Each structure stands twice: as C-alpha cells, then as structure tokens.
C-alpha positions in Angstrom: 0.0 0.0 0.0 2.8 2.4 0.8 4.1 1.9 -2.8 0.5 2.5 -4.1 0.4 -1.1 -5.5 -2.5 -2.3 -3.4 -5.4 -0.1 -2.0 -6.4 -2.4 0.9 -5.1 -5.0 3.3 -7.5 -7.4 5.0 -6.8 -9.7 8.0 -9.2 -12.0 9.8 -8.6 -13.6 13.2 -10.9 -15.9 15.2 -11.5 -14.6 18.7 -10.1 -14.9 21.3 -6.8 -14.4 19.5 -4.3 -16.9 20.7 -0.8 -15.9 20.1 0.6 -12.9 18.2 -0.9 -11.1 15.3 2.1 -9.7 13.5 0.1 -7.5 11.2 -0.7 -5.3 14.1 3.0 -4.8 14.8 3.7 -4.2 11.1 0.9 -1.7 10.4 0.6 -0.1 13.8 3.3 2.5 13.4 1.8 3.7 10.1 -1.7 4.0 11.7 -0.1 6.0 14.7 1.5 8.4 12.2 -1.8 8.8 10.2 -0.3 7.3 7.1 -2.8 4.4 7.1 -6.3 4.0 8.5 -7.4 0.9 10.4 -11.0 -0.4 10.4 -12.2 -3.3 12.6 -15.4 -5.2 12.8 -16.3 -8.2 15.0 -18.8 -10.6 13.4 -19.6 -14.3 13.4 -18.4 -16.5 10.6 -20.4 -19.2 8.9 -19.5 -21.6 11.7 -20.8 -19.1 14.3 -17.3 -18.3 15.6 -16.5 -14.8 16.7 -14.1 -13.2 14.2 -12.4 -9.9 14.1 -11.8 -8.6 10.6 -9.3 -5.8 10.2 -8.7 -3.6 7.2 -5.9 -1.1 6.5 -6.1 1.5 3.8 -4.5 4.8 2.8 -6.8 7.7 3.8 -8.0 8.2 0.3 -9.2 4.6 0.0 -11.2 4.4 3.2 -14.4 3.5 1.4 -12.8 0.2 0.3 -12.4 -0.9 3.9 -16.0 -0.1 4.7 -17.2 -2.0 1.5 -14.9 -4.9 2.4 -16.3 -5.2 6.0 -19.9 -4.9 4.7 -19.2 -7.6 2.1 -17.8 -9.9 4.9 -20.9 -9.3 6.9 -23.1 -10.1 4.0 -21.2 -13.3 3.3 -21.4 -14.4 6.9 -25.1 -13.8 7.0 -25.6 -15.9 3.9 -26.8 -13.0 1.7 -24.1 -13.5 -1.0 -25.1 -16.3 -3.4 -21.8 -18.1 -3.8 -18.2 -18.1 -2.6 -17.2 -17.0 -6.1 -19.3 -13.8 -5.8 -17.6 -13.0 -2.5 -14.1 -13.7 -3.8 -14.5 -11.7 -7.0 -15.9 -8.7 -5.2 -13.2 -8.9 -2.4 -10.4 -9.4 -5.0 -11.5 -6.2 -6.7 -11.6 -4.3 -3.4 -8.1 -5.6 -2.6 -6.8 -4.4 -5.9 -6.1 -7.6 -7.7 -6.2 -7.9 -11.5 -9.2 -9.5 -13.1 -6.8 -12.3 -14.3 -5.5 -13.0 -10.8 -9.1 -13.1 -9.5 -10.2 -15.5 -12.2 -7.2 -17.7 -11.4 -8.1 -17.7 -7.7 -11.8 -18.6 -8.2 -11.2 -21.2 -10.9 -10.8 -24.1 -8.3 -13.8 -22.8 -6.4 -15.9 -22.6 -9.5 -15.0 -26.3 -10.4 -15.9 -27.4 -6.9 -19.3 -25.6 -7.0 -20.1 -27.1 -10.4 -19.3 -30.6 -9.1 -21.5 -30.0 -6.1 -24.5 -28.9 -8.2 -24.3 -31.8 -10.8 -26.8 -34.5 -9.7 -25.3 -37.9 -9.1 -26.3 -40.5 -11.8 -27.6 -43.7 -10.4 -27.6 -46.8 -12.5 -31.0 -48.0 -13.7 
C-alpha cells in the first residue's frame, strides 16, 4: 500500500486471538503516524465463531475498507449467493487484477459445479 500497489489489506482472526498477530506490529506505526487507517469489525463466521476482521487503507481509500467489511458481513449472513461472488468482489476491493481473481476462483468454480451436478444412479 505504501508503494501504491494495493489499495487495501485485510486480515481475519478468530477470537479470542491466541498468540501474536504480527500484522498489528507491522501496520501499527503507520496508523499511529496517520499514514494508514485501520478499520475493525467483529462478526460471526459461517461456523458461528466470533471473528475480528481488520482492514488497513490509505486515507483516500477508506471506502474500500467499509465496503470490504460490509461484504464480509453479507457473506457471513448468507446474503451472498456463492463463494465465487464473494471472492470476485473482495479481490477487486483488494486491488487484484481480473486475471488474478479468475485464477483464484477457478478451483472454487470447479468445486461448485461438481456439487451442483446430480449424481447419476444406475437403472
């Protein structure tokens, strides 16, 4: 982000956090200096575990963090139709190229297609 290569960083930790979250140490000084903004939201994941999602952005990209946290909340509430939808939208917010996003979702897409094809039973 400091090199203007990525507009958003996202970290997710199940609570309570056991051990050390090194991203806080790495990003903390930049937040204290006002170079980066930090956004946190605590939600429950699909397995009903409490999770803290943390986003960091440059000040002029703050809307991305809010959109990302809202997207996570929608996914966790089951309001996003598929994992592919979630990952495509999140990939765009994180600043990945369309090609990189498609490469990432390709295995997910294959798994979802396999799950939706009915099993054939012999006559």
